[in-house]
C-alpha positions as CSV (number, residue, x, y, z in Angstrom):
1,X,-102.9,37.1,0.6
2,X,-99.2,37.2,1.4
3,X,-98.7,38.5,4.9
4,X,-96.1,40.8,6.2
5,X,-94.5,40.4,9.6
6,X,-92.3,43.4,10.5
7,X,-89.2,42.6,12.6
8,X,-88.6,45.5,15.0
9,X,-85.2,44.4,16.4
10,X,-83.3,47.2,14.8
11,X,-85.6,49.8,16.4
12,X,-84.3,48.4,19.7
13,X,-80.8,48.4,18.3
14,X,-81.0,52.1,17.9
15,X,-82.4,52.6,21.4
16,X,-79.8,50.4,23.0
17,X,-77.0,52.5,21.3
18,X,-77.9,55.3,23.7
19,X,-80.0,53.9,26.5
20,X,-78.3,50.5,27.1
21,X,-79.0,49.3,30.7
22,X,-81.8,51.8,31.3
23,X,-85.5,51.0,31.8
24,X,-86.7,53.3,29.0
25,X,-85.4,55.2,26.0
26,X,-86.2,56.1,22.4
27,X,-87.1,54.9,19.9
28,X,-89.5,52.5,21.7
29,X,-89.9,49.2,19.7
30,X,-93.3,48.7,21.2
31,X,-94.6,52.0,19.9
32,X,-93.0,51.2,16.6
33,X,-94.8,47.8,16.5
34,X,-98.1,49.5,17.0
35,X,-97.3,51.9,14.2
36,X,-96.6,49.0,11.9
37,X,-99.9,47.3,12.9
38,X,-101.8,50.6,12.3
39,X,-100.1,50.8,8.8
40,X,-101.4,47.3,7.9
41,X,-98.7,44.9,8.9
42,X,-100.2,41.5,9.7
43,X,-97.7,40.5,12.4
44,X,-94.8,41.7,14.5
45,X,-91.5,39.8,14.9
46,X,-89.0,40.3,17.7
47,X,-85.8,38.3,18.5
48,X,-85.0,37.9,22.2
49,X,-81.4,37.0,22.0
50,X,-79.5,35.4,24.8
51,X,-77.1,38.3,25.0
52,X,-80.0,40.8,24.9
53,X,-78.2,43.0,22.5
54,X,-81.4,44.8,21.2
55,X,-84.8,43.5,22.3
56,X,-85.1,43.2,26.1
57,X,-87.3,41.1,28.3
58,X,-89.6,44.0,29.1
59,X,-90.1,44.6,25.4
60,X,-91.5,41.1,24.7
61,X,-93.9,41.2,27.7
62,X,-95.2,44.6,26.6
63,X,-95.5,43.4,23.0
64,X,-97.5,40.4,24.2
65,X,-99.9,42.7,26.0
66,X,-100.6,45.1,23.1
67,X,-100.1,43.3,19.8
68,X,-103.4,42.7,18.1
69,X,-102.2,40.8,15.1
70,X,-99.7,38.0,15.4
71,X,-96.7,38.0,17.6
72,X,-93.7,36.0,16.4
73,X,-90.9,35.5,18.9
74,X,-87.6,34.6,17.2
75,X,-85.4,32.6,19.6
76,X,-82.6,30.2,20.1
77,X,-83.4,26.7,21.3
78,X,-81.9,27.3,24.7
79,X,-83.4,26.4,28.1
80,X,-83.6,30.0,29.4
81,X,-85.4,31.4,26.3
82,X,-87.6,28.3,25.9
83,X,-88.8,28.8,29.5
84,X,-89.6,32.5,28.8
85,X,-91.5,31.7,25.6
86,X,-93.6,29.1,27.5
87,X,-94.6,31.8,30.0
88,X,-95.0,34.5,27.4
89,X,-97.1,32.5,25.0
90,X,-96.5,34.3,21.7
91,X,-98.7,33.2,18.8
92,X,-95.7,31.5,17.1
93,X,-92.0,31.1,17.7
94,X,-89.3,30.8,15.1
95,X,-86.3,28.9,16.2
96,X,-83.0,30.3,14.8
97,X,-79.3,29.6,15.2
98,X,-77.6,32.1,17.4
99,X,-73.9,33.0,17.7
100,X,-72.6,35.7,20.0
101,X,-70.1,37.1,17.5
102,X,-72.5,37.6,14.6
103,X,-74.1,41.0,13.8
104,X,-77.4,39.4,12.9
105,X,-78.6,35.8,12.5
106,X,-76.6,34.2,9.7
107,X,-77.3,30.8,8.2
108,X,-80.1,28.4,9.0
109,X,-80.6,25.8,11.7
110,X,-79.0,22.5,11.3
111,X,-82.3,20.6,11.9
112,X,-81.0,17.3,10.6
113,X,-78.4,17.2,13.4
114,X,-80.8,18.3,16.1
115,X,-84.1,16.6,15.3
116,X,-84.7,15.3,18.8
117,X,-84.0,18.5,20.7
118,X,-86.0,20.6,18.2
119,X,-88.9,18.0,18.4
120,X,-88.9,18.2,22.2
121,X,-89.1,22.0,22.1
122,X,-91.8,21.9,19.4
123,X,-93.9,19.5,21.5
124,X,-93.6,21.8,24.6
125,X,-94.7,24.8,22.5
126,X,-97.6,23.1,20.8
127,X,-98.8,21.8,24.1
128,X,-98.9,25.5,25.3
129,X,-100.8,26.5,22.2
130,X,-97.8,28.1,20.4
131,X,-97.1,27.3,16.8
132,X,-93.5,26.6,15.7
133,X,-91.4,27.6,12.8
134,X,-87.8,26.6,11.9
135,X,-85.5,29.0,10.2
136,X,-83.6,26.9,7.6
137,X,-81.7,27.1,4.3
138,X,-83.6,25.7,1.3
139,X,-81.8,22.4,1.6
140,X,-83.8,19.2,1.0
141,X,-82.2,17.4,3.9
142,X,-83.1,20.3,6.3
143,X,-86.6,20.6,5.0
144,X,-87.2,16.9,5.4
145,X,-85.8,17.0,8.9
146,X,-88.1,20.0,9.7
147,X,-91.1,18.0,8.7
148,X,-89.9,15.1,11.0
149,X,-89.9,17.5,14.0
150,X,-93.6,18.1,13.5
151,X,-93.2,21.8,13.2
152,X,-96.0,23.8,11.6
153,X,-93.9,26.2,9.6
154,X,-90.5,26.6,8.1
155,X,-89.0,30.0,7.3
156,X,-86.8,29.8,4.3
157,X,-83.5,31.8,4.7
158,X,-83.4,34.2,1.8
159,X,-80.0,35.7,2.7
160,X,-78.0,33.9,-0.1
161,X,-80.6,35.1,-2.6
162,X,-80.4,38.7,-1.3
163,X,-76.6,38.7,-1.3
164,X,-76.5,37.4,-4.9
165,X,-79.3,39.7,-6.2
166,X,-77.0,41.8,-8.4
167,X,-75.1,38.7,-9.9
168,X,-77.7,37.2,-12.3
169,X,-76.3,33.6,-12.6
170,X,-75.8,33.2,-8.8
171,X,-79.1,35.0,-8.1
172,X,-81.1,32.7,-10.4
173,X,-79.4,29.6,-8.8
174,X,-80.4,30.7,-5.3
175,X,-83.9,31.5,-6.5
176,X,-84.3,28.0,-7.9
177,X,-83.2,26.6,-4.6
178,X,-85.9,28.6,-2.9
179,X,-88.6,27.5,-5.4
180,X,-87.6,23.8,-5.0
181,X,-87.5,24.1,-1.3
182,X,-90.9,25.7,-1.0
183,X,-92.4,23.0,-3.3
184,X,-90.8,20.3,-1.2
185,X,-91.9,21.8,2.1
186,X,-95.5,22.3,0.8
187,X,-95.6,18.7,-0.3
188,X,-94.5,17.6,3.2
189,X,-97.3,19.5,4.8
190,X,-95.2,22.4,6.0
191,X,-96.4,26.0,5.8
192,X,-93.7,28.3,4.2
193,X,-92.5,31.7,5.4
194,X,-89.4,33.5,4.2
195,X,-87.1,36.1,5.4
196,X,-83.6,37.7,5.7
197,X,-82.2,40.4,3.5
198,X,-85.5,41.1,1.7
199,X,-85.9,44.6,0.6
200,X,-87.8,46.9,-1.8
201,X,-85.5,45.9,-4.7
202,X,-85.4,42.1,-4.6
203,X,-88.9,41.4,-3.4
204,X,-90.7,41.2,-6.7
205,X,-88.3,38.5,-8.0
206,X,-88.9,36.4,-4.9
207,X,-92.6,36.1,-6.0
208,X,-91.5,33.3,-8.3
209,X,-91.4,31.2,-5.1
210,X,-94.7,29.4,-4.6
211,X,-96.7,28.6,-1.4
212,X,-95.4,31.6,0.6
213,X,-97.6,32.5,3.6
214,X,-95.6,35.3,5.3
215,X,-92.5,37.4,4.8
216,X,-90.6,38.6,7.8
217,X,-88.8,41.8,7.0
218,X,-87.1,44.2,9.3
219,X,-83.9,46.0,8.4
220,X,-85.0,47.4,5.1
221,X,-88.3,48.7,6.5
222,X,-86.6,50.3,9.5
223,X,-84.0,51.8,7.2
224,X,-86.6,53.2,4.9
225,X,-88.6,54.5,7.9
226,X,-85.6,56.7,8.8
227,X,-86.4,58.5,5.6
228,X,-90.1,58.4,5.3
229,X,-91.5,57.1,8.6
230,X,-92.8,53.7,9.6
231,X,-96.4,54.1,8.2
232,X,-95.0,55.0,4.8
233,X,-92.4,52.3,4.8
234,X,-94.9,49.6,5.8
235,X,-97.4,50.9,3.3
236,X,-94.9,50.7,0.5
237,X,-93.9,47.1,1.3
238,X,-97.6,46.0,1.5
239,X,-98.3,47.5,-1.9
240,X,-95.4,45.6,-3.4
241,X,-96.8,42.4,-1.8
242,X,-100.4,42.8,-3.2
243,X,-99.4,41.2,-6.5
244,X,-98.3,37.8,-5.1
245,X,-100.4,35.0,-6.5
246,X,-98.7,32.0,-4.9
């Protein structure tokens, strides 16, 4: 069964808009994570950014205490965050590129240019019992490099597919890249997740991509929850995912 990991970063974004620098405030991303789990989500994702623009350190420690499914920590490959992750011990980390000026994570890791440093981090995480995923574009050279790091997962960046969704020719081209990338990764022994820009409109077309294990979806669920609440938003997404056959 295709799994859903709900990214709760944007719940924290809303909190920080009013309660930046305070020890508490609403909405609470931890309470939201528990609501997502109760609605059937199989995992929770949170990105502890170096600039702490949304998720805060206290959030990830509380999440580690209460999450009963699978806790995925998105993070940059930086010494500070690596050290936190090794103490926190999430179930899995997803290494992502991070730039201060971006609104959200854009583009995938350049694994091919950073095999050694990513391998070093992967080894530290695996030694601590933490699985490792790399957030990458569906590019053969990056997928091959990801396999060489020894990581257990890749997360295919679906942003280009999502942006092209309403332009048929470009959309189909991006979809073919994802299909080819998933097949290559699977053949190299990598497990395949996907995420970025996925929503209630483009999800069904993504099901042409084989070998998917988990989708990490945040913004569209949080946006929908503003209208119908988190349990309803998560439930709707899960019903859409029931038909995936791999």
